[in-house]
N, C-alpha and C positions, 0 to 999 in steps of 0.2 A: 532454593531453586538456581540453577546455573543461569548466568545471562551477564551481560555488561551493555549499560545504558548511558548514553549522552544525554544529559540535561542542559538545554540551552535557554537561560532564564535570567532577565537581568535583575529581578527581585531575589537578591541574595538570601535573604531568609527564608522564602519562599522555597527556592531551590534547594537550600540545605534541609528543610523540613521534608522534602520529598526526598532527598538522599536518605535521610535517617528512617523514613518509613521503607524504602527499598531495602535498605541494609537489613532491617529486621526481616525482611523476607528472603535474606540470602542473596540480593542481587546488587551486585557491585555498580557504581556510577561516577561519573566524573561530571563536574559543573562548571559551566563556562558562561560569562554574562552578554556575549555577542555572537552573532550568526558569524562574524568573520572569523573568531577564535575558533568557532566551531568548524568551519572549514578547513582551518588549518591542522587542527587535532584530527580530523578525518582521514588525512594523508598520512598520519602516523599511526592510528589506533583502529582497529576494527570493533565494531560495537554491533550488537543485536537488535538495538531499538534506539530511536531517539524521542526524546520528549521536548517539544519546540513550542516556545512562547512565539506569539504572532508580534506585539507590540514591544520591538527590540531597539535600541539605540543604533543609529547609522543603518544598516540592511536590516529590512523586516523579515519574519519568517515565511511569508510568502516569496520573495526574491530568494531566501537562502532554499526552500523547498524546490523552485525550479532550477537552482543551480545543482542541487543534489540528485535531482531525477535524469541528469543528464548521462549518469554513469553508476548510479546507485538504487539498489531496489530494496535498502534496508529498512525496517518498520518505522513509521512515524506516528506519534500522537500529537496533536497540535493542542496547546494551550491557549485560551483566548478569553478576554473580557468581553469581546464582540459577540452577540447573539444573533445577527442579523443572519437570514436565511441565505443572502449572497456571499457573505464570508463562509459560512460553512460549505456550500456549493464550491466556493472558489477553492478553498483547501481540500477537499475531497478530489476536486478536479485537477488540481497539481500533483496529487499522489498520496496525500494523508491517508492513513488506515482508520484513524480515529478523532474525533474534534471533542475536547472537554472544554465547557465554558468555566470561566471564573465567577464566583468562588466555587469551590470543589473540596469533599472530603479527600484529604489524602489515602484513607483505607480503599477508597473507591478506585484513586487513579492506580494505585497499585496492583488491585485486582484486575483492572483492564490490562496493565502491563504484563503481568502473570499470563493471563489468558492468551495475549498475543504471543509472548514468548514461547509458551506451550504449542500454540497451533503451528507457529513456525518451524519449530523443533520437529514436530511430527510430520510436517509436510516435507522436509527435507530429508527426513528419514525414509520417505516413501522408496518403493523400488524405482530405479532409475530406468530411464529410456528416452529415445528420441522421437519427435513428431515432426513431420514436414508438412508446410502447407505453402503453397506458392513459393516464392523465393525464400522463405523462412525456416529456420529450423529451430525448434524448440527443445532444450535440454531440461528434462523433468528434474534431475537430481542436481542440475548445477542452477536450476532456477533463474533461467536466462533464455532469451530469444536473440537469435542472430540472422543477419541479412547480408550474404554476399561477404562474410568475415567480420562485420561490424556488429557490434551489439547494439540491440534496441532499447533503448533507456524505458523500461516498465516500472513501474512501482509493484511492490509485493501485491497489493490487493488486485492491480491491473493483470497480473501474471495468474492470479488464482482464478479470475473471472474467465479469462482466457482459456486458461488449462481444462476448467469445468466445461466449457462449452465445446472445446475442440476434443476432449475425452467421451464427450456423448454427442458427436457430431451426427447430424441428421435428425435429432429429436428437439421439438419445441419445448421451451422452457418459459414459464410467465415470469414476471420479475420477482413477485414473492418467492416463487421457487428457486430461483437463482440467488437471491437474497438468503434465504434460509441455507442453502447448501454452501455458499462461501462464505457468510458472514457468521455462520452457525448460529443464529438467532431467528426465532419464529417471528419475532415482531421488531420493526425497526424502521427507517426511513427506506423505503425501497426504491425512492426516486433516485438513490445512488447507483442502482443497477444502471440506469439510462446514463448516466454521467459517466460511468466507466466504459460503457458500450460506445459512446461518443469518442472518448479518449482513445480507445483501442482502433477504431476505424480511421482516426486522424493519424495514427502511427503505421497502421499496416494497411490500410485499402488504398489502393491507387486513385480512387475518386470516392472520399468519403460519403458524398450525397448519393452514391449508386454502389453500395457495399457487395461485394462477392463473397466475401467469408463470413462475416457477421451479419445475417438477414434479418429483418424484423418480418414477422409475421403478424399481419395486421389484426388485431382484436384478440392475438394470443400472446405474444412475445417473441422471443429470439431464436435461432437456431445458427449452428455452425453449418456451412457447405461441405457436406460429407464427400463430395467428388474432388474437393480440394485438399484432402488429407490422405496422409500415409504415416501408418505406425510402425516402429521398430523398437523391438524389446531389447 
C-alpha cells in the first residue's frame, strides 16, 4: 500500500517495531524521538499520517497536536499508556483521528493505519467541488475550508464531519448515524460526534453557544442549516 507515515515515539525499540510492521505492509515511515524534531521534519517532508506518542520528553504529544492543527489536516493516531476518558476526549478534541492505548498489538495498529490511509485516499479521490456557507468556502477536492482568504485549521475528522452534514444540509442525523457515516463503523464511541460538533462550532460559528450553521435538534441529533449553504460543481 502507498503511503508515508511519520512516527514520533521516544521508545526507540517500539518505534522501530512499528516501522518493521509498516514496512511489511508496504508503508514507508520515518521515526523521530521528540515532538520538536517532528515539527522540524514536517516543514521539509509531506506525510499521509502521523503516529504520535503522548508521553514525550520536552513538548508532549498534546502540545504537538495543538501546533500541528494550526495549519495541517494530516491524519493522526495517538499512542498512549493513559487510558483515562479525559485524555481520550482531549486527544480527539485536539484533532486526533484515532486513539490507541499501550500495550497494543503491532498488527492491529498497522490495520488501523491501513484503514485510515485507504479512507483518506478514497475521499481525496472524490469529485471535486466547492461549497459556500456564510463567509466560508469549502474545497472538497482540496480538503480545506477558507474564510476571507485564510485557511481554517480543521483536522481530517473535523472536515469529514462538516462535509457530511453540509452535503446533507436540511436533514437531521442522530449521533450514531453520523458516527457510522464518518467513522465507517457501526459501533464505537458515539460521544466523539458531540466533541467534533463542539469544536466545529468554535471554529465556524460567530456565537458557538447559539449556532446558526450546525444546529442541535433536541432529542434527535444535528442538522446543517440548508439556508446557509450554496453548492458549486
